[in-house]
Backbone as a ProteinNet text record, in pm:
[ID]
protein_1_A
[PRIMARY]
MFPHWQDVLDAFAYVPPDTTNENYYNGPYYKLLCTTFHPSLLEHSGYIICPFYPLTEDDPATERATFVVVTMQWQPLFVLQLHPPGHINLLSTRIAADSKMRATFRSLCPETVTPKLHGVSAMGQRLAFYSMDTSSGRVLPDYVPTAGDGTEMDTVPENRWEFDITTEAGHQQFMKVVNDVKNMDRNRESWHAWLNKVLCTTQ
[TERTIARY]
-610.3	-515.5	-590.4	-529	-596.6	-596.2	-686.8	-710.2	-587.8	-493.2	-380.5	-255	-271.3	-154.2	-73.6	-141	-69	18.8	-24.8	57.1	185.3	173.6	291	386.6	333.8	417.5	487.8	416.6	476.8	592.4	575.1	681.8	806.9	791.1	906.8	970.7	890.4	941.9	1040.4	1031.2	1119.6	1254.1	1269.6	1396.3	1499.7	1619.8	1723.3	1754.8	1748.9	1764.6	1901.5	2005.1	2140	2185.5	2092.4	2130.3	2195.8	2290.9	2352.7	2305.8	2209.8	2159.9	2015.9	1994.3	1859.6	1764.3	1818.5	1731	1630.7	1667.4	1574	1446.5	1457.9	1343.3	1259.4	1306.9	1229.9	1089.2	1079.2	948.4	855.3	899.5	810.4	762.9	853.5	811.9	723.8	750.8	662.4	523.1	517.7	388.7	319.1	396.3	340.2	277.5	348.8	295.6	171.8	176.1	60.5	-63.1	-45.2	-160.8	-213.3	-131.5	-179.2	-232.7	-171.6	-219.7	-313.6	-312.5	-406.5	-477.5	-563.9	-624.2	-712.2	-763.2	-847.1	-819.3	-794.8	-772	-899.4	-1013.3	-1141	-1168	-1085.9	-1105.4	-995.4	-1031.3	-933.3	-873.4	-748.5	-689.2	-634.2	-593.9	-537.2	-391	-322.8	-182.4	-96.6	27.1	126.2	246.2	299.4	419.5	533.2	638.4	744.9	881.1	987.2	1121.5	1156.2	1241.6	1284.8	1424.6	1441.6	1572.7	1600.9	1724	1754	1728.1	1695.3	1669.3	1798.1	1906.7	2037.1	2139.2	2243.6	2341.1	2422.1	2438.3	2519.2	2436.4	2309	2223.2	2261.8	2288.9	2332.2	2219	2098.7	1982.6	1987.3	2077.5	2083.1	2155.5	2218.5	2300.5	2217.2	2092.6	2006.5	1869.5	1793	1660.6	1565.6	1492	1393.8	1265.7	1153.2	1021.4	950.3	874.2	794.5	651.2	557.6	416	375.4	318.3	281.4	134.4	80.2	-54.6	-51.8	-168.8	-174.8	-109.6	-93.9	-26.1	122	174.1	315.5	359.3	272.6	307	342.4	460.8	506.4	420.1	394.6	318	392.1	476.9	537.2	665.8	768	898.8	933.2	983	1032.3	1171.3	1269	1406.3	1452.3	1522.1	1562.1	1712.3	1749.1	1889.2	1901.8	2019	2038.2	2019.8	1972.5	1948.2	2072.3	2189.4	2311.7	2354.5	2301.2	2339.6	2296.3	2202.7	2157.4	2265	2362.1	2463.9	2579.5	2591.8	2705.3	2658.3	2726.4	2691.2	2708.4	2813.7	2840.4	2727.4	2671.8	2564.2	2431.8	2412.8	2292	2296	2413.5	2427.5	2402.7	2455.2	2435.7	2287.6	2215.6	2072.2	1994.8	2031.4	1967.5	1991	2114.5	2148.3	2074.4	2059.4	1990.5	1844.1	1777.4	1637.6	1622.2	1709.2	1700.9	1728.7	1824	1854	1736	1670.3	1555	1439.5	1417.1	1314.1	1340.3	1466.1	1499.1	1471.5	1498.5	1475.3	1326.9	1244.3	1102	1018.3	1072.2	994.2	930.3	1002.1	938.5	816.3	806.1	694.1	580.4	602.1	505.2	397.7	271	158.8	81.8	121.9	58.5	140	79.1	151.5	271	268	373.3	409.2	538.7	586.1	639.2	582.5	624.8	730.7	819	919.8	950	987.1	1026.9	1161.5	1255.8	1385.1	1380.7	1395.7	1386.5	1523.8	1563.8	1684.6	1639.1	1630	1565.8	1419.7	1375.9	1237	1217.3	1325.2	1317.9	1293.6	1204.6	1160.6	1191.3	1237.9	1250.5	1159.2	1084.6	984.1	1033.5	1019.5	1059	939.1	945.7	846.4	907.8	859.1	907.1	789.1	796.9	700.8	735.1	646.5	681.7	682.6	624.5	628.7	759.8	811.9	936	1057.9	1034.4	1145.3	1204.9	1146.1	1200.1	1171	1272.5	1260.7	1267.9	1175.8	1177.6	1207.7	1291	1363	1461.7	1487	1578.2	1718.7	1786.8	1924.4	2017.2	2107.5	2207.1	2344	2415.4	2545.8	2648.6	2744.9	2853.6	2950.4	3026.5	3122.8	3235.6	3277.3	3383.1	3521.8	3534.4	3667.5	3707.4	3630.6	3662.2	3603.4	3538.2	3475.2	3354.4	3344.7	3233.4	3110.9	3006.1	2881.1	2773.1	2686	2577.4	2464.6	2484.2	2387.1	2264.2	2275.5	2161.9	2153.4	2085.7	2087.4	2015.1	2057.4	1998.1	1849.5	1807.4	1665.8	1573.2	1628.8	1541.5	1464.5	1526.3	1459.8	1394	1300.1	1245	1131.4	1069.5	953.3	990.7	936.7	952.3	821.3	827.4	706.7	627.2	690.8	619.7	548.8	558	489.5	363.9	276.6	153.8	184.9	282.8	318.6	373.1	458.4	513.4	406.6	316.3	206.8	118.8	83.6	-3	63.3	192.2	262.1	271	296.8	304.3	168.6	61	-72.2	-115.2	-67.7	-96.5	-42.6	78.1	138.4	64.1	33.2	-39	-173.1	-244.6	-375.5	-361.9	-254.6	-232.4	-204.3	-126.5	-98.1	-227.9	-312.1	-437.5	-531.1	-535.3	-622	-576.3	-444.9	-393.9	-427.7	-416.4	-446.6	-595.2	-681.6	-825.2	-861.6	-800.5	-827.4	-783	-669.7	-620.6	-718	-768	-862.1	-994.4	-1039.1	-1164.3	-1150.7	-1034.1	-1012.4	-1012.7	-948.2	-946.1	-1086.3	-1163.4	-1300.1	-1384.8	-1368.4	-1441.5	-1399.2	-1268.4	-1218.1	-1271.8	-1270.9	-1321.7	-1469.3	-1546.9	-1688.3	-1709.7	-1630.9	-1641	-1606.7	-1501.2	-1460	-1566.1	-1630.1	-1731.9	-1855.8	-1892.2	-2011.8	-1989.9	-1863.7	-1835.6	-1810.9	-1806.3	-1780.7	-1909.5
8827.4	8880	8946.5	8946.8	9004.5	9157.1	9222.7	9366.7	9456.2	9421.7	9510.3	9469.7	9390.1	9340.9	9453.7	9557	9669	9738.9	9745	9803.8	9723.9	9591.3	9505	9529.7	9535.7	9561.8	9696.6	9797.4	9929.5	9924.1	9846.4	9834.8	9772.6	9669.5	9607.3	9700.5	9784.4	9873.5	9976.1	10007.8	10107	10047.7	9916.3	9854.8	9874.7	9926.4	9941	9806.3	9795.5	9665.1	9601.7	9683	9630.1	9623.8	9626.9	9629	9497.6	9509.2	9391.2	9374.3	9456.1	9456.2	9406.5	9286.7	9230.1	9306.9	9398.7	9476.6	9560.4	9596.9	9671.2	9590.8	9459.3	9373.6	9340.9	9379.8	9349.1	9407.2	9534.8	9599.6	9539	9523.3	9463.2	9322.6	9240.5	9104.2	9101.9	9190.9	9198.8	9244.1	9336.8	9381.4	9266.8	9187.2	9071.6	8974	8944.3	8851.6	8908.7	9037.4	9099.2	9095.7	9123.8	9129.5	8991.6	8887.9	8753.3	8680.3	8703.9	8636.7	8725.2	8855.4	8948.2	9028.6	8965.5	9037	9153.8	9154.7	9264.9	9293	9418.9	9456	9443.4	9426.8	9414	9270	9177	9036	8987.9	8888.1	8824.2	8706.6	8718.7	8615.1	8498.4	8524.1	8415.7	8388.8	8478	8457.3	8572.1	8537.5	8634.7	8624.5	8738	8741.1	8796	8719.2	8760.2	8719.9	8787.8	8744.6	8615.7	8537.4	8411.3	8427.1	8380.1	8375.9	8231.1	8186.6	8044.3	7998.4	7869.5	7810	7769.5	7761.5	7727.7	7829	7852.1	7955.6	7924.1	7793.9	7760.1	7745.9	7780.8	7775.9	7890.7	7861.7	7968	8056.5	8039	8109.3	8259.9	8309.2	8453.9	8527.5	8455.1	8521.1	8604.7	8568.3	8640.4	8657.4	8755	8783.2	8667.3	8629	8522.5	8566.7	8551.3	8573.6	8440	8424.5	8303.8	8345.1	8281	8298.5	8187.8	8227.1	8131.5	8150.3	8050	8061.7	8149.4	8177.5	8256.5	8182.8	8049.8	7970	7952.3	8031.8	8030.8	7897.1	7837.4	7715.4	7752.4	7716.1	7760.4	7703.5	7787.6	7746.5	7772	7876.2	7919	7995.2	7973.4	8037.2	8115.6	8236.7	8318	8369	8340	8383.4	8472.6	8582.1	8683	8682.3	8697.7	8705	8810.9	8872.6	8970.9	8905.4	8980.4	8921.4	8861.9	8921.9	8872.1	8734.6	8687.6	8556.7	8443.5	8470.9	8365.8	8329.1	8415.6	8394.6	8307.2	8283	8207.4	8075.9	7967.9	7837.7	7837.1	7901.3	7898.6	7963.8	8075.5	8143.2	8069.1	8000.9	7918.9	7800.6	7739.3	7628.4	7677	7796.1	7850.6	7877.1	7930.1	7956.1	7826.5	7724.9	7593.9	7535	7543	7489.4	7563.9	7695.3	7775.6	7735.3	7713.2	7673	7538.8	7444.7	7312.6	7320.5	7404.8	7421.3	7484.1	7581.7	7646.1	7548.2	7466.3	7362.6	7269.8	7229.4	7139.1	7205.8	7335.7	7407.8	7418.1	7437.3	7461.2	7334	7224.1	7100.1	7056.9	7060.8	7015	7096.2	7221.6	7307.8	7305.9	7239.6	7242.1	7136.3	7175.4	7083.4	7050.2	7105.2	7072	6963	6888.7	6780.1	6827.3	6953	7004.8	7146.2	7177.3	7314	7368.7	7478.4	7539.5	7645.7	7664.2	7769	7828.4	7954.8	8022.7	8088.6	8058.8	8126.4	8231.6	8358.4	8469.3	8530.5	8537.8	8610	8729.3	8843.6	8956.2	8922	8931.1	8900.5	8755.2	8679	8540.6	8447.6	8350	8262.8	8116.9	8046.5	7901.1	7845.7	7741.7	7688.2	7557.4	7550.3	7432.6	7383.2	7257.5	7204.1	7089.5	7070.5	6961.8	6879.1	6747.6	6656.5	6646.4	6693.8	6704.9	6570.3	6466.9	6335.1	6263	6278.3	6210.5	6301.5	6433.8	6528	6546.7	6483.4	6496	6634.3	6694.5	6827.9	6816.1	6883.3	6893.7	7037.6	7059.3	6961	6878	6757.1	6669.6	6729.6	6700.5	6745	6666.1	6735.1	6671	6701.5	6600.1	6626.9	6669.2	6748.3	6787.7	6671.7	6673.6	6567.1	6571.6	6456.9	6449.8	6466	6464.2	6472.1	6613.9	6711.8	6850.3	6900.5	6812	6852.8	6941.4	7052.5	7143.7	7096.4	7059.4	7016.3	7119.1	7142.8	7239.2	7169.3	7149.8	7076.5	7159.6	7292.5	7382.9	7475.4	7431.7	7506.7	7640.7	7732.2	7865.9	7861.3	7765.4	7761.7	7715.2	7680.7	7653.5	7780	7895	8024	8069.4	7991.9	8015.8	8117	8144.9	8232.8	8373	8472.7	8612.8	8656.2	8704	8737.1	8848.9	8930.6	9043	9002.9	8876.3	8828.4	8751.9	8731.5	8656.4	8512.9	8450.2	8312.3	8304.1	8399.6	8400.6	8424.6	8516.4	8545.5	8422.3	8354.5	8238.1	8124.2	8101.7	7995.1	8028.2	8154.7	8195.8	8177.5	8219.2	8206.8	8061.1	7975.7	7832.8	7779	7820	7778	7840.2	7969.7	8036.8	7968.8	7935.5	7870.7	7731.2	7660.3	7528.6	7542.7	7643.7	7670.1	7697.2	7783.3	7818.2	7697.8	7615.8	7497.5	7398.1	7376.8	7286.4	7338.4	7469.8	7527.8	7516.6	7538.9	7524.2	7380.3	7284.3	7143.6	7106.4	7163	7137.9	7193.6	7314.4	7376	7299.1	7250.2	7173.1	7043.4	6980.5	6855.1	6879.5	6987.5	7018.6	7052.8	7124.1	7157	7030.3	6937.9	6810.4	6730.5	6725.7	6650.3	6710	6842.2	6905.4	6876.6	6872.3	6841.7	6700	6606.5	6466.8	6452.6	6520	6510	6569.6	6678	6741.1	6652.7	6582.9	6498.8	6370.4	6330.4	6206.8	6230.1	6356.3	6385.9	6380.3
-7034.7	-6937.1	-6821.7	-6702.9	-6588.4	-6598.6	-6525.2	-6546.5	-6533.9	-6447.8	-6421.6	-6498.6	-6603.1	-6675.9	-6738.3	-6788.9	-6849	-6745.9	-6621.8	-6515.8	-6495.7	-6505.1	-6492.9	-6609.3	-6730.2	-6847.4	-6835.4	-6785.5	-6768.3	-6668.2	-6562.5	-6461.6	-6521.9	-6604.7	-6669.1	-6771.6	-6834	-6937.7	-6881.8	-6753.8	-6693.1	-6648.9	-6657.3	-6616.8	-6727.2	-6695.5	-6798.6	-6862.3	-6995.2	-7060.8	-7042.3	-7016.4	-7002.8	-6856.8	-6762.6	-6621.3	-6578.9	-6488.4	-6426.9	-6282.6	-6243.2	-6105.4	-6104.3	-6047.7	-6046.6	-5955.5	-5871.8	-5784.5	-5863.6	-5986.1	-6070.1	-6096.5	-6088.3	-6119	-5996.4	-5877.4	-5756.9	-5763.9	-5802.4	-5807.9	-5910.1	-6038.1	-6137.5	-6100.9	-6048.9	-6014.7	-5889.8	-5796.5	-5679.4	-5723.9	-5816.2	-5870.2	-5942.5	-6015.9	-6085.1	-5985.8	-5877.8	-5777.8	-5709.8	-5679.8	-5613.6	-5702.4	-5831.4	-5919.9	-5957.9	-5944.1	-5976.3	-5853.1	-5738.5	-5617.2	-5535	-5561.6	-5497.2	-5605.2	-5686.3	-5799.6	-5760.2	-5637.2	-5592.2	-5446	-5415.5	-5275.8	-5193.3	-5262.8	-5192	-5150.7	-5199.1	-5168.5	-5073.8	-4994.4	-4907.3	-4982.8	-5024.8	-5109.8	-5029	-4906	-4826.7	-4853	-4927.5	-4960	-4907	-4874.4	-4830.1	-4923.7	-4968.6	-5052	-4966.7	-4952.6	-4860.9	-4916.1	-4874.6	-4912.4	-4840.5	-4903.8	-4843.9	-4786.7	-4664.1	-4601.4	-4564.8	-4581.2	-4562.5	-4420.1	-4410	-4279.6	-4209.8	-4286	-4228.3	-4276.3	-4198.2	-4229.6	-4355.1	-4387.9	-4504.4	-4630.8	-4626.2	-4744.3	-4836.7	-4966.1	-5057.9	-5106.6	-5054.6	-5109.5	-5088.4	-5002.4	-4979.4	-5091.3	-5184	-5285	-5381.3	-5405.8	-5497.4	-5435.3	-5487.3	-5431.6	-5458.3	-5355.1	-5365.7	-5297.5	-5367.7	-5309.8	-5297.6	-5190.1	-5170.6	-5142.8	-5213.3	-5183.9	-5087.1	-4974.3	-4871.1	-4834.1	-4764.2	-4711.2	-4587	-4533.1	-4409.6	-4293.3	-4305.9	-4203.4	-4235.2	-4329.6	-4367.9	-4426.9	-4508.8	-4580.8	-4724.5	-4772.7	-4905.8	-5018.2	-5118.5	-5235.7	-5366.7	-5369.1	-5495.4	-5465.7	-5550.2	-5532.9	-5658.6	-5641.6	-5752.8	-5717.7	-5803.8	-5780.1	-5893.7	-5859.3	-5956.5	-5980.9	-6108.5	-6150.8	-6259.1	-6274.8	-6382.9	-6519.5	-6618.7	-6750.6	-6816	-6790.3	-6851.9	-6804.4	-6693.5	-6641.4	-6732.8	-6822.8	-6913	-7015.2	-7034	-7137.8	-7091.8	-6962.3	-6909	-6848	-6884	-6828.5	-6676.9	-6626.4	-6482.2	-6403.2	-6453	-6380.5	-6397.5	-6509.3	-6525.9	-6430.4	-6415.7	-6321.4	-6178.8	-6146.1	-6011.6	-5985.1	-6084.4	-6068.5	-6050.2	-6127.3	-6115.3	-5976.3	-5929.3	-5796.2	-5686.9	-5704.4	-5603.1	-5590.4	-5704.5	-5699.9	-5629.4	-5660.4	-5598.5	-5447.9	-5407.8	-5265.6	-5191.8	-5255.9	-5194.6	-5180	-5281.4	-5272.9	-5153.7	-5139.4	-5027.8	-4893.3	-4883.9	-4759.2	-4726.9	-4832.3	-4811.3	-4806.4	-4854.4	-4864.3	-4733.2	-4619.9	-4494.5	-4453.8	-4500.9	-4464.1	-4567.6	-4680.2	-4789.5	-4768.6	-4787.2	-4761.9	-4889.2	-5002.7	-5129.8	-5199.7	-5294.4	-5361.5	-5442.9	-5484	-5570.7	-5526	-5535.6	-5510.5	-5642.4	-5687.8	-5813.5	-5788.2	-5886.8	-5878.4	-6014.9	-6016.6	-6139.9	-6116	-6203.4	-6203.4	-6312.6	-6273.8	-6368.9	-6391.8	-6517.9	-6556.4	-6638.7	-6572.9	-6637.9	-6660.9	-6784.8	-6818.1	-6859.3	-6871.8	-6918.9	-6800.8	-6820.3	-6712.3	-6742	-6638	-6639.8	-6531.7	-6563.5	-6472.2	-6409.9	-6277.6	-6200.1	-6118.8	-6079.1	-5986	-5907.9	-5787.1	-5702	-5653.5	-5670.7	-5611.2	-5462.3	-5376.8	-5235.2	-5163.3	-5222.4	-5158.8	-5188	-5309.8	-5347.8	-5342.1	-5349.4	-5353	-5491.2	-5592.2	-5728	-5784.1	-5843.4	-5902.1	-6054.2	-6120.7	-6266.6	-6305.2	-6408.7	-6489.8	-6405.8	-6450.6	-6378.5	-6372.4	-6264.5	-6246.8	-6338	-6406.3	-6492.5	-6435.1	-6384.7	-6323.9	-6428.5	-6385.2	-6474.2	-6492.5	-6601.7	-6629.2	-6528.1	-6482.3	-6382.3	-6439.2	-6572.3	-6632.7	-6670.8	-6625	-6655.6	-6786.3	-6861.5	-6987.3	-6957.4	-7027.9	-7005	-7083.2	-7011.5	-7072.6	-7041.3	-7138.2	-7117.4	-7043.7	-6913	-6832	-6798.7	-6809.3	-6785.6	-6907.3	-7013.6	-7139.8	-7129.8	-7214.9	-7217.6	-7249.1	-7333.1	-7372.7	-7260.7	-7144.6	-7029.5	-6991.5	-7012	-6987.1	-7118.3	-7165.6	-7299.6	-7302.2	-7187	-7185.9	-7138.9	-7206.3	-7167.4	-7101.8	-6977.9	-6902.8	-6968.6	-7052.1	-7113.9	-7243.3	-7283.4	-7403.4	-7365	-7462.7	-7438.4	-7396	-7462.4	-7427.8	-7285.7	-7248.3	-7112.8	-7008.4	-7037.9	-6945.7	-6926.3	-7035.8	-7027.5	-6949	-6971.8	-6898.2	-6749.7	-6718.5	-6578.3	-6510.4	-6577.6	-6519.3	-6506.6	-6595.1	-6583.4	-6451	-6416	-6289.6	-6171.3	-6179.1	-6070.7	-6045.6	-6151.8	-6135.6	-6075.5	-6110.8	-6050.4	-5900.9	-5865	-5723	-5647.2	-5702.5	-5636.3	-5626	-5730.8	-5727.7	-5621.4	-5610.7	-5507.7	-5369.1	-5350.7	-5220.4	-5188.4	-5288.8	-5266.5	-5232.4	-5302.3	-5273.5	-5132.7	-5092	-4955.6	-4852.7	-4876.6	-4782.9	-4779.9	-4897.2	-4902	-4824.1	-4835.7	-4763.1	-4612.6	-4569.7	-4426.8	-4375.7	-4457.8	-4417.3	-4403.8	-4497.9	-4491.2	-4367.8	-4342.3	-4227.4	-4097.3	-4086.8	-3965.8	-3946.5	-4054.1	-4045.3	-3998.1	-4051.1	-4007.5	-3861	-3817.6	-3678	-3585.7	-3629.3	-3547.2	-3531.7	-3639.1	-3634.4	-3556.3	-3539.4	-3466.4	-3318.5	-3278.3	-3137.2	-3055.3
[MASK]
+++++++++++++++++++++++++++++++++++++++++++++++++++++++++++++++++++++++++++++++++++++++++++++++++++++++++++++++++++++++++++++++++++++++++++++++++++++++++++++++++++++++++++++++++++++++++++++++++++++++++++

């Protein structure tokens, strides 16, 4: 675990367990992003953590708190969306969270320069992991449409939020995604550096 992990756990420990207000989680999750994308204040990480606001007025992304990790050139790399813990118990709120992540991906796709855009939907401490192939626009997990005959189908199951960020398994899965984000960004920067060198030598 990274050096400041206990600080992150302490931040989550102060959140009332029965809260219906996801604002309580803004601080712990912001601390989580800072400690994973900015592991040392003495180093230049090259990342900015900022709130996301929709690119169009009819985008539903303003309904819940969303953080986006971007490059210094404001290119999206990672999305984190927050929901109250109780939303995991209702199919309607799980569907709404799923739809919100997909809508946010669609909004950010034109600005994304990495092969994949990662996202995490958090309901309290429980995490669901999403990703979008930026060339095809395909989002995983795949979208499952609701039945047209009014039958209620569990198209967004509760076990999608299977990881708890305060556990070892949740921490490891989260860091796996963070490391993939950083590797894609490093590969992108290496390619640009190589291209610039080639262009300079041919001039």
